[in-house]
C-alpha positions in Angstrom: 60.1 -1.1 -4.0 58.1 1.5 -3.5 57.9 3.6 0.2 54.7 5.2 0.7 54.7 7.7 3.7 51.1 6.9 4.5 48.8 9.6 7.0 46.8 8.8 9.7 43.3 9.1 7.7 45.5 6.4 4.9 46.6 4.3 7.9 43.2 3.6 9.2 41.9 2.1 6.1 44.3 0.2 5.2 45.3 -3.3 6.6 49.2 -3.1 6.4 52.0 -2.9 8.9 53.3 0.4 9.4 57.1 0.2 9.0 59.5 2.8 10.3 60.3 5.0 8.5 64.1 5.3 9.5 65.1 1.7 8.0 63.5 2.9 4.6 66.1 6.3 4.2 68.7 4.7 1.5 65.6 4.0 -0.9 65.8 6.4 -3.7 63.6 9.5 -3.5 62.1 8.2 -6.3 60.9 5.5 -5.2 59.3 7.0 -2.6 55.8 8.6 -2.5 53.3 10.4 0.5 49.6 9.5 0.1 46.4 11.0 1.5 42.8 10.4 1.7 40.7 13.5 0.8 37.1 13.7 0.1 35.5 15.1 -3.1 31.5 15.3 -3.0 31.5 12.9 -0.4 33.6 10.3 -1.8 36.9 8.9 -0.3 39.8 9.4 -3.2 43.8 8.6 -2.4 46.2 11.5 -3.7 49.5 9.5 -4.4 52.3 12.1 -4.5 56.0 11.3 -5.4 58.7 12.9 -3.1 61.6 13.4 -5.8 59.0 14.9 -8.4 55.7 15.7 -7.1 54.5 13.4 -9.8 51.1 12.7 -8.1 48.1 10.1 -8.6 44.3 10.8 -7.8 42.4 8.0 -7.3 38.2 9.0 -7.4 35.5 7.4 -4.9 37.4 4.6 -3.5 35.8 1.7 -1.5 36.4 -1.1 0.9 37.6 -3.4 -1.5 39.8 -1.3 -3.4 41.5 -0.4 0.2 41.6 -3.9 0.5 43.7 -4.6 -2.7 45.1 -0.9 -2.0 48.6 -2.5 -3.8 47.1 -3.5 -6.9 44.7 -0.6 -7.4 47.7 1.6 -6.7 50.2 -0.3 -9.3 47.0 -0.3 -12.1 46.4 3.4 -12.1 50.1 4.0 -12.0 50.4 2.3 -15.3 47.6 4.1 -16.6 48.9 7.7 -15.4 52.2 7.0 -16.8 49.9 6.2 -20.4 47.5 8.9 -19.7 50.9 11.1 -19.4 52.5 9.5 -22.4 55.7 8.6 -19.9 58.2 6.9 -21.6 57.6 3.3 -22.0 60.9 2.4 -20.5 60.5 4.7 -17.9 57.3 3.6 -16.9 58.3 -0.5 -16.8 61.0 1.0 -14.4 58.7 2.4 -12.1 56.1 -0.3 -12.2 59.2 -2.7 -11.5 60.0 -0.9 -8.6 55.9 -1.0 -7.5 56.3 -5.1 -7.5 56.9 -4.1 -3.5 55.2 -2.1 -1.7 56.0 -0.8 2.3 54.1 1.6 4.2 55.5 4.3 6.6 54.6 7.0 8.6 54.4 10.0 6.5 58.3 11.4 6.1 57.8 14.8 4.0 56.7 17.8 5.0 57.5 19.6 1.4 55.9 16.7 -0.6 52.3 17.0 2.0 52.3 20.8 1.5 52.5 20.2 -2.9 50.2 17.8 -1.6 47.1 20.1 -0.3 48.4 22.4 -3.6 46.5 19.5 -5.5 43.9 19.0 -3.2 43.1 22.7 -4.0 43.4 22.2 -7.5 40.9 19.0 -7.1 38.3 21.1 -5.3 38.4 24.2 -8.0 38.5 21.4 -10.9 35.3 19.3 -9.4 33.2 22.5 -7.7 29.4 22.6 -8.8 29.8 18.8 -10.4 28.0 16.0 -9.7 30.5 13.4 -9.2 29.4 11.5 -12.3 30.6 14.5 -14.3 34.1 14.1 -12.8 36.8 13.4 -15.2 39.2 11.6 -13.5 41.9 11.7 -16.5 42.0 15.7 -16.9 42.4 16.5 -13.7 45.5 14.2 -13.1 46.8 15.0 -16.6 46.1 18.9 -15.1 47.5 18.4 -11.6 50.8 16.8 -13.3 51.2 20.0 -15.3 50.7 22.4 -12.6 53.5 24.8 -12.2 55.1 24.6 -9.1 57.3 27.1 -6.8 58.8 24.3 -4.8 60.2 22.3 -8.4 61.8 26.0 -9.3 59.1 26.7 -11.7 58.5 23.6 -13.1 55.7 21.0 -13.4 55.5 17.5 -12.2 55.6 16.1 -15.1 58.5 17.2 -16.4 60.5 16.9 -13.6 59.5 13.7 -13.2 61.3 13.1 -17.3 64.1 15.3 -16.1 65.4 12.9 -13.3 65.1 10.0 -15.8 67.3 12.1 -18.4 70.4 13.1 -16.0 
């Protein structure tokens, strides 16, 4: 099961029941995420970040049909992210299996939300002065998962994610 802490902006976009956060505290942090909506060149984008490792996924240009099917959009995009980042297949399968059930709660990790703001700044920098059609989502997602974060003891989300499964 994935537990996604949705910001108020995201809650207003999705037709999902917002569950009580405390009911899902026992779910391992690797299966807990925070999600927010930002705007890039006037289009809605979703940032999803893992509570345990800061592994992150940015989905660009989401419209109403995608928000209506947000669970499937997240699962499919997560699969693509794992392939793009070269995540070991058995790890990807384990995460995708966990994503078969997704519940939404209020946001629960201030640290993750803070790291998401750093990713947002990175996205703004990478898309500055670019037409929307020229934005390379794959490259941006790769760079954002290879950023060094002080909160991760000077490591990257990708490294931290891979190490999680080695231990």
